[in-house]
C-alpha positions in Angstrom: 11.8 26.1 -28.9 14.2 23.4 -28.3 14.9 22.1 -25.2 17.6 19.8 -24.3 17.1 17.4 -21.2 20.2 16.2 -19.7 19.2 12.5 -18.1 16.4 12.5 -20.5 16.5 8.7 -20.9 15.8 8.0 -17.2 12.6 8.2 -14.8 12.2 11.5 -14.5 13.7 12.3 -17.9 11.6 10.3 -20.1 8.2 12.0 -18.2 9.7 15.3 -19.1 10.6 14.5 -22.6 7.0 13.2 -23.1 5.3 16.4 -21.5 7.9 18.8 -23.6 6.8 17.0 -26.9 2.9 17.2 -26.3 3.6 20.9 -25.6 5.1 21.2 -29.2 8.6 21.6 -28.1 11.6 20.3 -29.8 13.0 18.1 -27.6 16.2 16.1 -27.5 17.5 13.4 -24.9 20.8 13.4 -23.7 22.5 10.5 -21.9 25.4 8.5 -21.6 24.2 5.3 -23.6 23.8 5.2 -27.2 20.3 3.3 -26.9 17.7 6.1 -26.6 14.3 5.2 -24.2 12.1 4.1 -26.5 11.4 6.0 -29.8 9.7 9.1 -29.0 12.4 11.5 -28.9 16.0 12.6 -30.5 18.7 11.6 -28.5 22.2 12.6 -28.0 25.0 10.3 -26.2 27.8 11.8 -24.8 28.8 12.4 -21.0 28.2 15.4 -19.7 31.1 15.2 -17.0 33.4 15.5 -20.0 33.2 19.5 -20.1 34.9 19.6 -23.5 32.1 17.1 -24.6 29.4 18.9 -23.0 30.5 22.3 -24.5 30.4 20.6 -28.1 26.7 19.3 -27.6 25.4 22.5 -26.3 27.5 24.4 -29.2 25.9 21.7 -31.7 22.2 21.6 -30.7 21.6 25.3 -29.6 19.0 25.0 -26.9 16.7 27.6 -25.8 16.2 25.3 -22.7 18.5 22.8 -20.5 16.7 20.5 -18.6 19.5 18.7 -16.0 18.2 16.0 -14.4 21.6 14.4 -13.7 23.7 16.7 -12.0 24.2 16.5 -8.4 28.2 17.6 -8.4 29.0 20.8 -7.7 31.3 20.9 -10.9 28.9 20.0 -13.5 26.6 23.0 -12.4 29.4 24.9 -12.6 30.2 24.2 -16.2 26.8 24.8 -17.3 27.1 28.4 -16.0 30.2 28.7 -17.9 28.8 27.4 -21.4 25.2 27.3 -21.8 23.8 30.6 -23.6 20.2 29.8 -23.8 17.5 31.3 -22.5 16.8 28.9 -19.3 18.4 26.5 -17.6 16.0 24.2 -15.2 17.6 21.9 -12.6 16.4 19.4 -10.9 17.0 19.4 -7.1 15.9 17.4 -4.0 14.5 18.0 -0.4 17.6 20.4 0.1 15.8 21.2 3.3 17.3 21.1 6.8 15.9 18.3 9.4 14.7 21.0 11.9 11.6 22.4 10.7 9.4 21.2 13.2 7.1 18.9 11.3 5.8 21.6 9.0 5.4 21.6 5.4 8.5 23.0 3.8 9.0 26.6 2.2 11.1 27.2 -1.0 13.4 29.9 1.1 13.9 27.5 4.3 16.9 26.1 2.0 19.6 29.0 2.5 22.4 28.9 0.1 25.9 27.5 1.6 28.8 29.7 2.9 32.0 28.9 1.6 34.0 27.1 -1.5 32.3 24.1 -2.6 34.3 20.7 -2.6 36.4 19.6 -5.4 36.1 15.9 -4.1 33.0 14.0 -4.9 29.8 14.7 -2.1 26.9 12.7 -1.6 23.4 13.1 -3.6 21.8 15.4 -1.2 24.6 17.6 -0.3 25.7 17.8 -3.6 22.5 19.2 -4.7 22.7 21.9 -1.9 25.8 23.2 -3.5 24.5 23.0 -7.1 21.4 25.4 -5.7 24.3 27.5 -4.3 26.2 27.9 -7.0 23.0 28.8 -9.1 22.0 31.5 -6.1 25.4 32.9 -6.8 25.5 33.2 -10.8 24.0 36.7 -11.1 22.2 37.2 -13.9 22.5 33.2 -15.2 19.0 32.2 -16.1 18.0 29.3 -13.8 15.1 27.7 -12.3 15.0 24.6 -10.0 12.0 22.1 -9.2 12.4 20.4 -5.9 10.4 17.0 -6.1 10.8 14.7 -2.9 10.8 11.1 -3.2 9.2 10.5 -6.9 6.8 7.6 -7.5 5.8 5.8 -10.3 5.6 2.8 -12.9 9.2 2.0 -13.6 10.9 3.3 -10.6 14.7 1.8 -10.2 14.6 2.5 -6.3 11.7 0.1 -6.2 10.2 1.8 -2.9 6.5 2.0 -4.0 7.5 -2.0 -4.9 7.9 -2.0 -1.1 4.8 -1.0 0.2 2.7 -3.0 -2.8 4.2 -6.3 -1.8 3.2 -5.7 1.8 -0.2 -5.2 0.9 -0.5 -7.7 -1.5 0.5 -10.7 1.3 -2.3 -9.6 3.3 0.2 -9.0 6.7 0.4 -6.0 9.0 3.0 -3.0 7.8 4.7 -1.5 10.0 5.1 2.3 10.0 6.8 5.2 12.0 4.0 6.2 14.7 5.2 9.8 14.7 4.5 10.9 11.0 2.7 8.0 9.4 -0.8 10.6 9.4 1.2 13.3 8.5 1.8 15.1 5.3 4.2 12.6 3.5 6.9 13.9 0.8 5.8 12.4 -2.1 5.2 13.4 -5.8 4.1 11.0 -9.1 6.4 11.0 -12.2 4.2 12.8 -14.2 3.8 15.7 -12.3 7.7 15.7 -12.0 7.8 16.1 -15.4 5.0 18.4 -15.9 6.2 21.0 -13.7 9.8 20.8 -15.5 7.8 21.4 -18.5 6.0 24.3 -16.8 9.2 25.9 -16.0 10.9 25.5 -19.2 7.6 27.5 -21.1 9.7 30.7 -21.7 6.6 32.4 -21.8 6.0 32.2 -18.0 8.6 34.4 -15.7 9.6 31.5 -13.9 12.3 32.4 -11.0 14.5 30.8 -8.3 13.3 26.8 -7.0 9.9 25.6 -6.9 8.3 22.4 -5.0 6.3 19.8 -6.4 4.6 17.0 -4.7 1.3 15.4 -3.9 -0.9 17.6 -1.6 -1.6 16.7 1.9 -1.2 12.8 1.4 0.5 10.9 4.0 2.1 7.6 4.4 -1.3 6.6 5.3 -3.4 7.9 2.8 -1.2 6.2 0.1 -0.8 2.6 1.6 -4.5 2.6 2.3 -5.4 3.8 -0.6 -3.1 1.1 -2.7 -5.1 -1.7 -0.5 -8.0 -0.2 -2.1 -7.0 -0.1 -5.6 -5.6 -3.7 -4.9 -8.5 -5.1 -3.1 -6.9 -5.7 0.2 -7.7 -4.1 3.8 -3.9 -3.0 4.3 -3.1 -3.4 8.5 -1.0 -0.3 9.5 1.0 -1.1 12.6 2.4 2.0 14.3 6.0 1.8 15.9 8.4 4.5 16.8 10.5 5.8 13.8 13.9 4.3 15.2 12.8 1.2 16.0 11.5 0.6 11.8 13.6 -2.3 10.7 15.8 -1.6 7.9 13.5 -1.6 4.6 10.4 -1.6 6.8 9.2 1.8 5.4 11.4 3.2 2.6 9.3 6.6 2.3 9.5 7.2 6.3 9.0 9.7 7.0 11.2 10.7 8.9 9.6 12.7 11.8 13.0 15.1 11.7 12.0 16.2 8.7 9.2 18.9 7.3 5.7 17.4 6.9 5.6 17.4 2.9 5.9 20.6 0.8 4.4 24.0 0.6 3.0 24.1 -2.9 1.7 27.8 -2.8 4.3 29.3 -5.2 4.7 26.6 -7.7 0.7 27.3 -7.6 0.5 31.0 -8.2 4.2 31.3 -10.2 4.2 27.9 -12.3 0.3 27.4 -12.8 1.0 23.5 -11.0 -1.4 21.5 -9.8 -0.7 18.3 -8.3 -2.6 15.1 -9.3 -4.7 13.0 -7.1 -3.3 10.4 -5.4 -5.5 8.1 -7.1 -4.8 9.4 -10.0 -1.1 7.6 -10.1 -2.2 4.5 -8.8 -3.7 2.0 -11.3 -0.7 2.8 -13.8 1.5 2.0 -10.9 -0.2 -1.1 -10.3 -0.5 -2.3 -13.8 3.4 -1.9 -13.7 4.1 -3.9 -10.6 1.6 -7.0 -11.7 3.4 -7.3 -15.2 7.0 -6.6 -13.4 6.6 -7.9 -10.5 9.4 -6.1 -8.9 10.7 -6.4 -5.3 12.3 -4.2 -2.9 15.6 -5.1 -1.6 13.7 -4.3 2.6 11.4 -7.2 1.6 13.6 -9.7 2.6 13.2 -8.9 6.6 9.8 -9.4 6.0 9.9 -12.5 8.4 11.3 -10.3 11.3 8.4 -7.4 10.4 5.3 -9.8 11.3 7.3 -11.3 14.2 7.6 -7.7 15.5 4.0 -6.9 14.6 2.4 -9.8 16.4 5.0 -9.2 19.3 2.8 -5.8 19.3 -0.6 -7.3 19.3 0.4 -10.1 21.7 
């Protein structure tokens, strides 16, 4: 089997390529850059937003499976539908779910494909993913599978959201968390699990169909912070305050109490045989990256304001 991975040199893409190759799949990573991410895979450089380039590469490579981590404009998925002739298209989505699920875990069917015609102008990420999924749902016999991860953590995460919590645990001061949601399941996943799920979805021996949630199971924001404290040898001090009162950047994983309480994994377990890792399995790797690179989340610049707010609440 041959797989072409669009966005294969990025954070999730590299994890997917490694898992595919571990399974013996001929794997070709694709990105705009001529410089491949490491030397572990074959690489093609092209601009997938140029439909002629996409069509040419698909014709030359003739992948059995196309894994797409990069698309979030509906026009990009429409181009894939027009030109891909392989056995399965695996599309990386996101938290497309509505914000009124009443604090319960999101089910795959909670997202309903949109009505009308997709916008012709560029749209923001989450709405773009919704439209991409809508076009796939409308595509009839086109062979597609969608993987829906929430916020993805891991070594090398360019968003630096996990670093925001590592920095605050390391400095020993209190951490402000949303009182409405910090003890309920959060939308979090490990990058290795996300790569693993994509490899499961790409396995043509599996009759994978439709969307699948991928996340940690039962992990709350409190679980994450307290576990970080244990691996760092620190005591994490959690200070709950209303979500609306959180200073910008204080808790980049939220969770926003209006959104779902994490994801329901029943379907992925039964149809993909996906089983998430334990949170602790991810933290040694994340901590080693943090200590080596010393990344700083932009929101940490407001740390003094957070500490003053925590002192005022305590006093």
